[in-house]
C-alpha positions in Angstrom: 97.1 113.8 122.9 94.8 111.1 124.5 92.0 113.6 124.8 92.3 114.5 121.2 92.2 110.9 120.1 89.2 110.2 122.4 87.3 113.2 120.9 88.1 112.1 117.4 86.7 108.6 117.9 83.8 109.7 120.0 82.6 112.0 117.2 82.0 108.9 115.1 81.1 106.4 117.8 78.3 108.6 119.2 76.5 108.4 115.9 74.1 105.5 116.3 73.7 104.0 112.8 70.9 101.7 114.0 68.8 104.8 114.8 70.0 107.4 112.3 70.6 105.2 109.3 67.8 103.1 107.9 69.2 100.0 106.1 67.4 98.2 103.4 67.2 95.3 105.9 65.0 97.6 108.1 62.4 97.9 105.3 61.5 94.2 105.4 59.8 92.5 108.2 61.7 89.9 110.3 60.9 86.3 109.5 59.3 86.9 106.0 62.1 85.1 104.2 62.1 81.3 103.9 65.1 79.9 105.8 64.7 76.6 104.0 64.7 78.0 100.5 68.5 77.2 100.0 69.5 78.2 96.6 66.0 78.4 95.1 65.7 82.1 95.6 68.8 82.7 93.4 67.9 80.2 90.7 64.2 80.9 90.4 64.1 84.7 90.7 66.4 87.7 91.0 63.6 89.9 92.0 64.3 91.9 95.2 62.1 91.7 98.3 59.1 94.1 98.3 60.1 97.7 99.2 63.8 97.1 98.6 65.6 98.7 95.7 69.0 98.2 94.1 70.1 101.6 95.3 69.3 100.7 98.9 71.4 97.5 98.7 74.4 99.4 97.1 74.2 102.1 99.7 74.3 99.6 102.6 77.2 97.7 101.0 79.3 100.7 100.2 78.6 102.3 103.6 80.4 99.4 105.3 82.9 98.7 102.5 84.4 102.1 101.8 86.0 102.7 105.2 87.3 99.1 105.2 88.6 99.6 101.7 90.4 102.8 102.6 91.8 101.2 105.7 93.0 98.1 103.9 94.4 100.1 100.9 96.3 102.6 103.0 97.5 99.9 105.4 98.8 98.0 102.5 100.4 101.2 101.1 102.2 101.5 104.4 103.3 97.8 104.1 104.6 98.7 100.6 106.4 101.7 102.0 107.9 99.5 104.7 109.2 97.1 102.0 110.5 100.0 99.9 112.3 101.5 102.8 113.8 98.2 103.8 114.5 97.4 100.1 117.0 100.2 100.0 119.2 98.3 102.3 119.5 95.5 99.7 117.8 92.3 98.5 118.9 90.5 101.7 116.7 92.9 103.8 113.6 92.2 101.6 114.2 88.5 102.0 114.7 88.8 105.7 111.3 90.5 106.2 109.6 88.2 103.8 110.8 85.1 105.7 109.0 86.3 108.8 105.5 86.6 107.2 104.4 83.0 107.3 105.7 82.1 110.8 103.9 85.3 112.1 100.7 84.4 110.3 100.9 80.8 111.6 101.1 82.1 115.2 98.1 84.3 114.5 96.0 81.3 113.5 94.1 80.6 116.7 93.0 84.1 117.7 92.2 85.1 114.1 90.0 82.1 113.8 88.2 83.0 117.0 87.6 86.4 115.6 85.7 84.9 112.7 83.4 83.3 115.2 83.0 86.5 117.2 82.2 88.5 114.0 79.5 86.0 112.9 77.9 85.9 116.4 77.9 89.6 116.8 76.4 90.2 113.4 73.7 87.7 114.1 72.9 89.2 117.5 72.9 92.7 116.0 70.3 91.5 113.5 68.2 90.1 116.4 68.5 93.4 118.3 70.1 91.6 121.3 72.7 94.1 122.6 73.4 92.1 125.8 74.5 89.0 123.9 76.5 91.2 121.5 78.6 92.7 124.4 78.9 89.3 126.1 80.5 87.9 122.9 82.9 90.9 122.8 84.2 90.3 126.3 84.5 86.5 125.8 86.3 87.1 122.5 88.8 89.4 124.1 89.4 86.9 126.9 90.1 84.1 124.4 92.4 86.4 122.3 94.5 87.5 125.3 95.1 83.9 126.4 95.8 82.5 122.9 98.0 85.4 121.8 100.1 85.4 125.0 100.9 81.7 124.4 101.7 82.4 120.8 103.9 85.3 121.6 106.1 83.3 124.0 106.5 80.5 121.4 107.3 82.9 118.6 109.9 84.8 120.5 111.6 81.7 121.8 111.8 79.9 118.5 112.2 82.9 116.1 115.7 81.8 114.9 114.8 78.2 114.1 111.6 79.4 112.3 113.6 81.8 110.1 116.2 79.1 109.4 113.4 76.6 108.6 111.9 79.1 106.1 115.0 79.0 104.1 117.3 81.9 105.1 120.1 81.7 102.5 122.8 83.4 104.4 123.8 84.5 107.9 122.9 88.2 107.4 119.4 87.3 106.3 119.0 84.9 109.2 120.1 87.4 111.8 117.9 90.2 110.4 114.9 88.0 110.1 115.3 86.7 113.6 115.5 90.2 115.0 112.4 91.3 113.0 110.3 88.4 114.2 111.3 88.6 117.9 110.3 92.3 118.0 107.0 91.5 116.3 106.4 88.8 119.0 107.0 91.4 121.8 104.0 93.3 120.6 101.9 90.3 119.6 99.2 90.6 122.3 98.5 94.2 121.5 98.1 93.4 117.8 95.8 90.5 118.7 93.5 92.4 121.0 93.1 95.2 118.4 92.2 92.7 115.8 89.4 91.3 118.0 88.0 94.7 118.6 88.1 95.3 114.9 86.3 92.0 114.2 83.6 93.0 116.7 83.1 96.4 115.2 82.7 94.9 111.7 80.2 92.5 113.0 77.8 95.4 113.8 78.7 97.0 110.5 81.0 99.7 111.9 84.1 99.7 109.7 84.6 103.5 110.1 86.0 103.4 113.6 88.6 100.7 112.7 89.6 102.8 109.7 90.4 105.8 112.0 92.6 104.0 114.5 94.3 101.8 111.9 95.2 104.7 109.6 96.5 106.7 112.6 98.7 103.7 113.5 100.0 103.4 110.0 101.0 107.1 110.0 102.9 106.5 113.2 104.5 103.5 111.7 105.8 105.4 108.6 107.2 108.2 110.8 109.1 105.7 113.0 110.2 103.8 110.0 112.0 106.8 108.7 113.8 107.6 111.9 114.6 104.1 113.0 115.6 102.3 109.8 118.1 104.9 108.8 118.8 106.6 112.1 117.5 110.1 111.4 117.0 112.9 114.0 119.4 111.4 116.4 117.7 108.0 116.6 120.0 104.9 116.2 120.2 103.2 112.8 118.5 99.9 113.4 117.8 98.9 109.8 115.5 95.8 109.6 115.0 95.8 113.4 114.0 99.4 113.2 111.2 98.6 110.7 109.8 96.0 113.0 110.0 98.3 116.1 108.2 101.0 114.1 105.4 98.5 113.3 104.9 97.6 117.0 104.8 101.3 118.0 102.0 101.8 115.4 100.2 98.7 116.7 100.3 100.0 120.3 98.8 103.3 119.0 95.9 101.4 117.3 95.2 99.4 120.4 94.8 102.5 122.7 92.4 104.1 120.2 90.5 100.9 119.7 90.1 100.4 123.4 88.8 104.0 123.8 86.3 103.3 121.0 84.7 100.3 122.6 84.8 101.8 126.1 82.8 104.8 124.8 80.7 102.5 122.6 77.0 102.6 121.8 74.1 100.4 122.8 75.1 97.6 120.4 78.8 97.4 121.2 80.3 98.7 124.4 83.0 97.1 126.5 81.7 97.1 130.1 84.7 96.2 132.2 82.7 96.1 135.4 80.7 93.2 134.0 84.0 91.2 134.1 85.8 88.7 131.9 84.8 85.6 133.8 84.5 82.7 131.2 81.0 82.2 129.9 81.3 78.7 128.6 78.2 78.6 126.5 79.3 81.7 124.6 82.9 80.4 124.3 81.5 77.1 122.9 79.5 79.1 120.3 82.6 81.0 119.3 84.6 77.8 119.1 81.9 76.1 117.0 82.4 78.6 114.3 86.0 79.3 114.9 87.4 75.8 115.1 86.9 75.1 111.3 88.6 78.4 110.8 91.5 77.2 112.9 91.9 74.3 110.6 91.5 76.6 107.6 94.2 78.9 108.8 96.5 76.1 109.8 96.1 74.4 106.5 96.6 77.8 104.7 99.8 78.5 106.7 101.2 75.0 106.1 100.5 75.4 102.4 101.9 78.9 102.2 105.0 77.9 104.2 105.6 75.0 101.8 105.0 77.3 98.9 107.3 80.0 100.3 110.1 77.5 101.0 109.8 76.1 97.5 110.2 79.6 96.1 113.1 80.4 98.5 115.0 77.5 97.1 115.5 79.6 93.9 117.9 82.0 95.8 117.8 85.4 97.4 117.3 87.4 94.3 114.3 85.3 93.1 112.8 85.3 96.6 113.2 89.1 96.8 111.3 89.4 93.5 108.7 87.0 94.8 108.2 89.1 98.0 107.9 92.3 96.0 105.2 90.8 93.8 103.4 89.2 96.8 103.4 92.6 98.5 101.9 94.2 95.3 99.3 91.4 95.0 98.3 91.9 98.6 97.3 95.4 97.6 94.8 93.9 95.2 93.4 91.8 98.1 92.0 95.0 99.5 89.1 95.1 97.0 87.8 91.6 97.9 88.6 91.9 101.6 86.7 95.2 101.9 83.6 94.0 100.2 83.9 90.8 102.2 83.5 92.9 105.3 80.2 94.1 104.0 79.1 90.6 103.0 80.0 89.1 106.4 78.2 91.8 108.3 75.1 92.1 106.1 74.6 88.3 105.7 75.0 87.8 109.4 72.5 90.5 110.3 70.1 89.3 107.6 70.1 85.8 108.9 69.7 87.2 112.5 66.4 88.8 111.2 65.5 85.5 109.6 65.8 87.0 106.1 67.9 84.7 104.0 66.5 86.3 100.8 68.0 89.6 101.9 71.3 87.8 102.7 71.2 86.4 99.1 70.5 89.8 97.6 73.3 91.5 99.6 75.8 88.9 98.5 74.9 89.1 94.9 75.1 92.9 94.8 78.4 92.9 96.8 80.0 90.5 94.4 78.9 92.7 91.5 80.6 95.8 92.8 83.7 93.9 93.7 83.9 92.5 90.2 83.9 96.0 88.7 86.7 97.2 90.9 88.8 94.1 90.2 88.7 94.9 86.4 90.1 98.3 87.1 92.9 96.8 89.2 93.7 94.3 86.4 94.1 97.1 83.9 96.4 99.0 86.4 98.8 96.0 86.7 98.8 95.5 82.9 99.6 99.1 82.1 101.9 100.1 84.9 103.4 96.8 86.2 107.0 97.7 85.6 106.6 101.2 87.1 105.0 99.7 90.3 107.9 97.2 90.8 110.4 99.9 90.2 109.1 101.6 93.4 110.6 98.8 95.4 114.0 98.5 93.9 116.4 99.6 91.2 117.6 96.1 90.5 116.8 95.6 86.7 116.4 91.8 87.0 113.8 92.2 89.8 112.0 94.9 87.8 111.8 92.8 84.6 110.7 89.6 86.2 108.3 91.3 88.5 106.5 93.0 85.7 106.0 89.7 83.9 104.5 88.2 87.1 102.1 91.1 87.5 100.5 90.1 84.2 99.4 86.9 86.0 98.2 88.9 89.0 96.1 91.0 86.6 94.5 87.9 85.1 93.3 86.4 88.4 91.8 89.7 89.8 88.1 88.9 89.0 88.3 85.4 90.4 90.2 86.5 93.5 87.6 89.2 94.2 84.7 86.7 93.8 86.2 84.1 96.2 87.0 86.7 98.9 83.5 88.2 98.8 81.6 84.9 98.8 83.9 83.5 101.4 83.0 86.5 103.6 79.3 85.8 103.0 79.7 82.2 104.0 81.6 83.2 107.2 78.9 85.7 108.1 76.5 82.7 107.9 78.8 80.7 110.1 79.6 78.2 107.3 83.3 78.0 108.1 83.7 74.2 107.5 83.1 74.6 103.8 85.8 77.3 103.5 88.2 75.0 105.4 87.7 72.2 102.9 88.3 74.5 100.0 91.5 75.9 101.5 92.7 72.3 102.1 92.3 71.4 98.5 93.6 74.6 96.9 96.3 76.0 99.3 97.7 72.8 100.8 97.5 70.6 97.7 97.2 72.5 94.5 99.4 75.6 95.0 102.5 73.9 96.6 102.1 70.8 94.4 102.1 72.7 91.1 104.9 75.0 92.4 107.1 72.0 93.2 106.4 70.4 89.8 107.2 73.7 88.1 110.4 74.5 90.0 111.9 71.1 90.7 110.8 69.1 87.6 109.9 71.5 84.8 112.6 74.1 85.9 110.3 77.0 85.0 111.6 79.1 87.9 109.7 81.9 89.6 107.1 82.2 86.8 106.1 78.6 87.4 105.5 79.3 91.1 103.1 82.1 90.1 101.3 79.9 87.6 100.7 77.6 90.7 99.3 80.6 92.6 96.9 81.4 89.7 95.7 77.8 89.5 94.9 78.0 93.3 92.9 81.2 92.9 90.9 79.9 89.9 90.0 76.6 91.6 89.2 78.3 94.9 86.9 80.7 93.2 85.0 77.9 91.5 84.6 75.8 94.7 83.4 78.7 96.8 80.9 79.7 94.2 79.5 76.2 94.1 79.1 76.1 97.8 77.4 79.5 97.9 75.0 78.6 95.1 74.0 75.4 97.0 72.3 77.7 99.6 73.1 75.4 102.5 74.6 78.3 104.4 71.1 79.8 104.9 70.0 77.2 107.5 73.2 77.0 109.6 72.6 77.5 113.3 75.2 79.5 115.3 
């Protein structure tokens, strides 16, 4: 089995895109762009650099985005299947799983933020053609991730029950199931973290295909074990919610083995050379931290805001919170559009700036946003036309179906704005401009979303719909602020 997996990955990894595939960025000469032009290029002219066509840009963008899109979409489908399978146990089970989301994401904050720094640095070094520094960043990022995730794992496992209680478990059954789910997740936390760092490194060089292969394989493993462990098929014990968590961890272990094989095989721009060791290289670690620390604050602010928001919604009761989690799960599917194209934006902007071509970074960002906008409109129409049918996949509870379908109308409305802010945030991160994103998240997720939700639920008594109006307000304002920052052009001169 290991040989087959290795051969599958090697078939793709032995292709060397930097030699066999000629990007639009390879057409232009390094250093021709003006790094001090800021936003003038966008405001004065939309003309492309000489020798570069729209088709070239679209090809580069889609080449990176489509594997990421497939990976994100199919991963989210698995998440939806998880929720559907768990949902058949009852609303209490949906609520139990939903209560674990924010504590888990909070514990992921540190290493995920460092991954942002690793991606930006690797993309920049790829643009410079410096493979030694690229691989040094990979090793240092893995070292940081191991240490940070191990600490988080111990904390999460030890304090799982208080966390679930704090999140607002409404009854003992939900509390026990949520605690079991979170503790099992924490047992596999280090493996998940290391895989995410390898994925971030691969995306930095523009390789989203390899991550797609191992993550999709892991998702299939997850679904199979969901079926046998949640309900106790084929002689396996019936573990219910705990079985769903265990199936997820088994899938994550599969992904880690495949990801490790991928970077050990590697190519000249990204290859894990274990013999070179994992001794701390403080200069590289400082550079990762320089980009990653603002992202730490961003993620902490986001988690505090999201936890406050989730607790506010949980106060409406188990049924409302179950409806909320179903809709959040569906909305997460729509994230895949913006997130996939954000992968393209991050990689291409970072590589362009590494070649000292801010004009190309500007062009890639504009064209990426244009494609994402078109996809977002298709998603909006899907939610409008088939909202009730989508919610019905999760549950046969009529109250959940009716209320969920109404909420999906709001989800449809925010699609273009959501896509824009994801993509432009990805471009800013590729440039290393993480401080601006942290400020935007502070304003929108920590202040606007929970503030409006509390007003709507506790004062205006508008219930769950009011909470989702708060979410829509957050997305609209976030989109505007990110756009203003991007148009300022200050990201073009940031040193990483």
